[in-house]
C-alpha positions in Angstrom: -12.7 -13.5 19.2 -13.7 -14.5 22.6 -16.2 -11.6 22.9 -17.6 -12.6 19.4 -17.9 -16.2 20.5 -19.7 -15.0 23.7 -22.2 -13.0 21.7 -22.9 -16.0 19.5 -23.4 -18.4 22.5 -25.7 -15.7 24.2 -28.0 -15.7 21.0 -28.3 -19.2 19.9 -29.2 -22.7 21.4 -26.3 -25.0 21.5 -26.4 -27.7 18.8 -24.4 -29.9 21.1 -21.4 -29.8 18.6 -17.7 -28.6 19.9 -17.8 -24.8 19.1 -14.6 -23.5 17.2 -13.1 -20.1 15.8 -12.5 -20.9 12.2 -9.4 -19.4 10.7 -9.7 -19.4 6.9 -6.2 -19.3 5.2 -4.4 -20.2 2.1 -3.2 -23.7 2.0 0.3 -22.4 1.2 0.3 -19.4 3.5 3.3 -17.3 3.8 2.2 -15.4 7.0 1.4 -18.6 8.9 3.4 -17.7 12.0 1.4 -14.5 12.4 -1.8 -16.7 12.4 -0.4 -19.2 14.9 0.3 -16.4 17.3 -3.5 -15.5 17.2 -4.3 -19.3 17.5 -2.0 -19.8 20.6 -3.8 -16.6 22.0 -7.4 -18.0 21.3 -6.2 -21.4 23.1 -5.3 -19.4 26.0 -8.8 -18.0 26.3 -10.2 -21.5 26.0 -11.4 -21.1 22.4 -10.8 -23.9 20.0 -9.1 -22.6 16.7 -9.8 -24.6 13.6 -7.8 -23.9 10.4 -9.2 -24.6 6.9 -8.6 -23.1 3.5 -11.7 -22.0 1.3 -11.1 -25.1 -1.0 -11.2 -27.4 2.0 -14.2 -25.7 3.3 -16.1 -26.3 0.0 -15.7 -30.1 0.6 -16.3 -30.1 4.2 -18.8 -27.2 5.4 -22.6 -27.4 5.8 -25.5 -25.7 7.3 -27.8 -26.9 10.1 -31.0 -25.0 11.4 -30.4 -22.9 14.7 -32.9 -21.7 17.2 -32.7 -18.5 19.1 -32.5 -18.6 22.9 -35.1 -15.7 23.0 -38.2 -17.4 21.5 -39.5 -14.0 20.7 -36.6 -13.2 18.3 -37.7 -13.3 14.8 -34.9 -14.6 12.5 -35.6 -15.9 9.0 -34.1 -19.5 8.9 -31.1 -19.1 10.9 -28.4 -21.6 10.2 -25.3 -22.8 12.1 -22.2 -23.3 10.1 -20.7 -26.8 10.6 -17.1 -27.9 9.4 -16.1 -31.6 10.0 -18.4 -32.3 13.0 -17.7 -28.5 14.6 -20.0 -25.6 15.1 -18.3 -22.3 14.0 -18.8 -19.5 16.3 -16.5 -17.2 14.6 -15.3 -17.3 10.8 -11.9 -15.2 10.7 -10.8 -14.7 7.0 -7.1 -14.6 6.4 -7.8 -15.2 2.6 -10.5 -14.4 0.2 -9.0 -11.1 -0.8 -7.9 -11.8 -4.2 -10.1 -13.5 -7.1 -7.7 -16.5 -7.3 -8.4 -17.3 -3.7 -12.1 -18.3 -5.0 -11.3 -20.8 -7.5 -13.4 -23.8 -7.0 -14.7 -22.2 -3.7 -17.3 -19.6 -4.2 -20.0 -21.9 -2.7 -18.0 -22.2 0.4 -17.7 -18.4 0.8 -21.5 -18.2 0.2 -22.3 -20.9 2.8 -20.2 -19.0 5.3 -22.1 -15.9 4.5 -25.5 -17.5 5.0 -24.6 -18.8 8.3 -25.1 -17.1 11.6 -21.5 -17.5 12.7 -19.8 -14.0 13.4 -17.8 -13.2 10.3 -14.7 -11.1 10.3 -15.2 -9.6 7.8 -18.7 -10.2 6.7 -19.3 -9.8 2.9 -20.6 -6.3 3.2 -17.8 -5.2 5.4 -15.3 -6.9 3.1 -16.9 -4.8 0.1 -16.9 -1.5 2.1 -13.0 -1.6 2.2 -12.6 -1.9 -1.5 -11.3 0.8 -3.5 -14.5 1.2 -5.4 -16.3 2.3 -2.3 -13.4 4.8 -1.4 -13.9 6.2 -5.2 -17.9 6.4 -4.4 -17.2 8.1 -1.1 -15.3 10.9 -3.0 -18.6 11.9 -4.4 -20.3 14.3 -2.1 -23.8 12.9 -2.7 -22.6 9.5 -1.5 -20.5 10.8 1.5 -23.6 12.8 2.8 -25.7 9.5 3.2 -23.3 9.0 6.3 -22.4 12.5 7.3 -24.2 15.9 7.6 -23.2 18.3 4.9 -20.8 20.2 7.0 -18.9 17.4 8.4 -18.8 15.7 4.9 -17.1 18.7 3.5 -14.6 18.8 6.4 -13.7 15.0 5.9 -13.7 15.2 2.2 -10.8 17.8 2.4 -8.6 15.0 3.5 -9.4 12.8 0.6 -7.2 12.0 -2.4 -9.6 12.3 -5.1 -10.5 8.9 -6.9 -12.3 8.2 -10.2 -13.3 5.1 -12.1 -11.5 5.6 -15.5 -14.2 3.4 -17.3 -17.0 6.0 -16.3 -18.0 8.8 -18.8 -19.2 11.6 -16.3 -17.8 14.9 -17.0 -15.8 14.8 -13.7 -14.0 11.5 -14.8 -13.4 12.8 -18.2 -11.7 15.8 -16.6 -9.5 13.7 -14.4 -8.6 11.4 -17.1 -7.3 14.2 -19.3 -5.5 15.6 -16.2 -3.7 12.2 -15.8 -2.9 12.0 -19.7 -1.3 15.4 -19.5 0.4 15.4 -16.2 0.5 11.8 -15.2 3.1 12.5 -12.5 0.4 13.7 -10.4 -1.7 10.5 -10.6 -1.6 6.8 -9.7 -3.6 4.0 -11.5 -4.4 1.3 -8.9 -6.1 -2.3 -9.5 -9.1 -3.3 -7.6 -7.6 -5.7 -5.4 -6.6 -6.0 -1.8 -2.9 -5.7 -1.0 -0.1 -5.2 -3.3 -1.4 -5.2 -6.9 0.7 -3.6 -9.5 0.6 0.2 -9.5 1.0 2.2 -12.7 2.7 5.6 -12.5 4.1 8.3 -14.8 4.2 7.4 -18.5 2.5 4.2 -18.0 -0.7 5.7 -17.0 -1.5 7.4 -20.6 -0.4 4.1 -22.1 -3.0 1.9 -19.8 -5.7 4.5 -20.4 -5.5 4.3 -24.0 -4.6 0.7 -24.6 -7.5 -0.8 -22.6 -11.1 -1.4 -23.2 -13.8 0.3 -21.1 -14.4 -3.0 -19.3 -10.7 -3.5 -18.7 -10.5 0.1 -17.3 -13.3 -0.6 -14.8 -10.7 -3.1 -13.1 -8.7 0.3 -12.1 -9.1 3.3 -9.9 -7.5 6.5 -11.1 -6.4 8.5 -7.9 -4.5 11.7 -7.2 -0.9 10.8 -6.2 0.0 11.3 -2.6 3.4 12.5 -1.8 4.2 11.8 1.9 7.3 13.4 3.6 10.4 11.4 3.4 12.2 10.5 6.6 15.4 8.6 7.3 15.0 4.7 7.9 17.5 2.3 9.0 17.2 -1.2 7.4 19.4 -4.3 7.5 21.1 -5.1 4.2 21.5 -8.6 2.6 25.1 -8.3 3.8 23.9 -8.0 7.5 24.9 -4.4 7.7 22.7 -1.5 8.7 21.9 1.0 5.8 20.3 4.5 6.5 18.2 5.5 3.4 15.4 8.0 2.8 12.0 6.2 2.9 8.4 7.0 3.0 6.1 5.2 5.5 2.5 4.0 5.9 1.1 3.8 9.4 -1.8 1.6 10.0 -3.8 1.3 13.3 -5.2 -1.9 14.3 -8.7 -1.7 15.7 -10.9 -4.3 17.4 -14.7 -4.0 17.2 -17.6 -6.4 18.4 -21.2 -5.5 18.5 -24.3 -7.6 19.0 -26.8 -5.5 17.1 -26.7 -2.0 18.5 -25.0 -3.1 21.6 -21.1 -2.3 21.2 -19.0 -4.7 23.2 -15.7 -3.7 22.2 -14.4 -0.7 19.9 -10.6 0.2 20.6 -7.3 0.6 19.1 -5.0 -2.5 19.8 -1.8 -1.7 18.0 0.0 -0.5 15.0 2.0 -1.6 12.0 4.4 0.8 10.1 5.7 -0.2 6.5 8.3 1.7 4.9 9.9 1.6 1.5 12.9 3.5 -0.2 11.9 6.9 -1.6 12.4 5.9 -5.3 10.4 2.6 -4.8 7.0 3.0 -6.6 5.4 -0.4 -5.7 4.4 -1.6 -2.4 4.0 -4.8 -0.4 6.2 -6.4 2.2 6.1 -10.1 0.9 7.1 -9.1 -2.6 10.1 -7.4 -1.3 9.2 -3.8 -2.1 8.8 -2.7 1.6 9.7 -3.7 5.1 7.9 -3.7 8.4 9.5 -0.9 10.3 9.4 0.8 13.8 8.5 4.3 14.4 11.0 6.5 16.0 9.2 9.2 17.8 10.5 12.7 18.2 8.8 16.0 19.3 6.8 17.5 16.5 8.7 20.6 16.1 11.9 18.7 15.7 10.2 16.1 13.1 8.9 18.9 10.8 11.8 21.0 11.0 14.0 18.0 9.8 11.4 17.3 7.1 10.8 20.8 5.9 14.7 21.6 6.2 
């Protein structure tokens, strides 16, 4: 965030208003303590955090013309983002990932995007993380827009194939028929961020036959991934430790800041491990299906010997 603000200040003439990092969060936020840690870290670096919801921004944000410090730089009508008398250098989204977040607030999202504030994420970056883009990248013609053919083939071998069930292409029809015949090999996932309801087994044929084409476009049909099961120790409701068979999902946190083609930061900065019981189909920590876990690292030969029996 500090690097992003520095990049912003190095490009634009000051407006004279106090500069802030804007945290865009829900008004009733369940993960607030996580956000507050980041706010405290920002304060420690001399940044000023400002916290607003999208609905609050709808009533308080505006744009003001900006001038680049480099008079030779050609930028079409650059605008500063102003919120309650502050100039926003960085807009950090911790909401805006579900359709309900935008009720009465689409204009606020548009204004943030039109500004020169550094956005995390920008609208294109946010869309790039959606399941629809994952589905498109499963198509070799799309993947080869970003990678040479040889590398695209290597990368695609790691993909679980994904399809738009509303599409009428031969490949999609074949996948839908396979899911109707052997639904246990597939999962039907909604096009939302986080823990939307997933459909497995006998629910898949029911959904595929009962929904209209427009309704099916809200989903992605994906080959089911069956990760190895490992022992996981969890704290039960009675305060006792329970050892259970679980599957885990490891996410790596990365930090990336660039000013045009100049990369200022690109590194891994931590991890998050989520695990859930082997028989639990749905995901999500906050809805009670999974837990935040800690990896117990063992040598590779010991791990795989225990997993494979």
